[in-house]
matplotlib code that plots the C-alpha trace (Angstrom):
import matplotlib.pyplot as plt

x = [136.4, 139.8, 141.6, 139.0, 139.6, 143.1, 142.1, 139.3, 140.9, 143.8, 141.1, 139.5, 143.0, 143.5, 140.3, 140.9, 144.4, 143.1, 140.6, 137.8, 136.2, 136.5, 138.7, 136.0, 133.7, 136.5, 139.2, 139.6, 139.5, 142.3, 141.5, 141.5, 139.0, 136.2, 133.2, 130.7, 129.1, 131.6, 130.7, 132.1, 131.9, 130.6, 130.2, 131.5, 128.7, 130.4, 132.5, 130.5, 128.2, 129.1, 126.9, 127.8, 126.9, 126.0, 125.1, 124.3, 122.0, 123.1, 122.8, 123.3, 125.8, 126.1, 128.8, 128.3, 129.4, 131.1, 129.8, 131.5, 130.6, 127.9, 127.7, 127.4, 129.5, 133.3, 135.8, 133.1, 135.4, 138.5, 136.4, 135.0, 138.2, 139.2, 136.7, 137.5, 141.1, 140.1, 137.4, 136.4, 136.2, 137.2, 135.5, 135.0, 133.6, 130.4, 129.9, 126.8, 126.0, 123.0, 120.5, 120.1, 118.8, 118.5, 115.8, 116.3, 116.8, 120.8, 122.5, 124.4, 127.7, 131.2, 133.3, 136.4, 139.0, 141.3, 142.7, 141.8, 138.8, 137.4, 135.1, 138.1, 140.5, 138.5, 138.1, 141.9, 142.9, 140.3, 138.0, 135.1, 134.0, 132.4, 129.0, 126.5, 123.4, 122.3, 122.0, 125.1, 127.7, 129.9, 132.8, 131.9, 134.7, 137.6, 136.0, 135.7, 139.5, 140.6, 138.4, 139.9, 143.7, 142.6, 141.0, 144.4, 146.7, 144.3, 144.1, 141.9, 138.5, 139.3, 140.9, 137.9, 135.5, 133.2, 132.9, 132.2]
y = [125.0, 126.0, 123.5, 120.8, 121.1, 120.1, 117.2, 115.9, 116.2, 113.6, 111.5, 111.2, 110.8, 108.2, 106.4, 107.2, 105.2, 102.0, 101.8, 102.1, 104.7, 104.4, 106.3, 106.9, 104.5, 103.6, 102.7, 98.8, 97.0, 94.4, 91.2, 92.6, 95.1, 93.0, 92.7, 90.2, 87.1, 84.0, 81.5, 78.7, 78.6, 75.6, 76.7, 79.7, 80.3, 83.0, 86.2, 88.0, 85.1, 82.4, 79.8, 79.9, 77.8, 79.6, 77.6, 74.3, 76.6, 77.6, 80.9, 82.5, 85.6, 88.4, 90.9, 94.3, 97.5, 94.9, 93.2, 90.4, 88.8, 86.8, 83.4, 84.5, 87.3, 87.4, 86.9, 84.8, 82.2, 84.1, 86.3, 82.9, 81.3, 84.5, 84.5, 80.6, 81.1, 83.7, 81.9, 78.4, 76.2, 79.2, 80.6, 83.9, 86.9, 88.5, 92.2, 94.2, 97.5, 98.6, 96.2, 92.6, 91.0, 91.8, 91.2, 87.7, 86.6, 86.7, 88.0, 91.6, 91.3, 92.6, 89.3, 88.9, 85.8, 86.7, 90.3, 89.9, 92.2, 89.8, 92.5, 94.9, 92.3, 91.2, 95.0, 95.8, 92.4, 93.9, 90.9, 93.0, 96.4, 98.8, 99.2, 101.3, 100.0, 102.7, 102.6, 100.0, 102.2, 102.5, 101.3, 103.0, 105.7, 103.4, 100.6, 103.1, 104.5, 100.6, 100.1, 103.0, 101.7, 98.5, 99.7, 102.1, 99.0, 96.7, 94.2, 91.0, 91.4, 95.0, 94.1, 92.0, 95.2, 93.3, 96.1, 98.6]
z = [124.7, 122.7, 124.8, 124.0, 120.0, 119.7, 122.3, 120.3, 116.8, 118.3, 119.5, 115.8, 114.3, 116.4, 115.4, 111.9, 112.3, 114.3, 111.6, 114.1, 111.6, 108.3, 106.0, 103.3, 100.8, 98.6, 101.5, 100.9, 104.3, 105.1, 106.5, 110.0, 109.4, 107.1, 109.2, 107.5, 106.9, 106.5, 104.0, 102.0, 98.3, 96.5, 92.9, 90.5, 88.1, 86.3, 86.8, 89.0, 90.6, 93.1, 95.4, 98.7, 101.8, 105.1, 108.3, 105.9, 103.8, 100.3, 98.7, 95.1, 95.7, 93.3, 93.2, 94.0, 91.6, 88.9, 85.7, 83.7, 80.4, 79.9, 78.6, 74.8, 75.1, 74.0, 77.2, 79.3, 80.0, 81.0, 83.6, 84.8, 85.2, 86.7, 89.2, 90.1, 90.8, 93.8, 95.2, 94.2, 97.3, 99.5, 102.8, 101.9, 103.7, 102.6, 103.3, 102.6, 101.2, 101.2, 99.6, 101.0, 97.5, 94.2, 91.9, 91.3, 94.9, 94.9, 97.8, 97.1, 98.5, 98.3, 98.5, 100.2, 100.7, 103.4, 102.5, 98.6, 97.8, 95.0, 93.4, 93.0, 91.8, 89.3, 88.0, 88.5, 86.6, 83.8, 83.9, 85.2, 84.5, 87.1, 87.3, 89.6, 90.9, 93.4, 96.3, 96.7, 95.5, 98.4, 96.0, 92.9, 92.5, 93.5, 91.1, 88.2, 88.7, 88.9, 85.4, 83.7, 84.7, 83.7, 80.3, 79.6, 80.1, 77.7, 80.7, 80.6, 78.7, 77.5, 74.5, 73.2, 73.3, 75.1, 77.8, 74.9]

ax = plt.figure().add_subplot(projection="3d")
ax.plot(x, y, z, "-o")
ax.set_aspect("equal")
plt.show()
């Protein structure tokens, strides 16, 4: 048994290194490890919502774990433009956390364009704040850290005071 433990340790470490076992919920997958549904972005609604085409059907997608200014708030257009710059006309990969949809029927997803994790990038740039909507919280701690850094650096929408 004592000889089996080191062998198991080597196997587990090898699997983590190959991304077959995720390093944790806050780890940011790269393009090679993101498993999800591919979709074409047909419209950017605002800073955290898009319309996509999946197998010929259109769906509205709400980004998980983030919130951007609403239409009547300051920095709305800046956040919308930042989102559009990342996803407009792009083929994206949609990744579910726990919930399928929100109360409005929108798909709840993490969104990737290639290796860019869009939800995280909007927080990192300061155009989105982190918001936890349980049970979809796999990246909450990581988003929170990025939001604190963006706020400290006065990035994006933070100087406007829109995020409180």
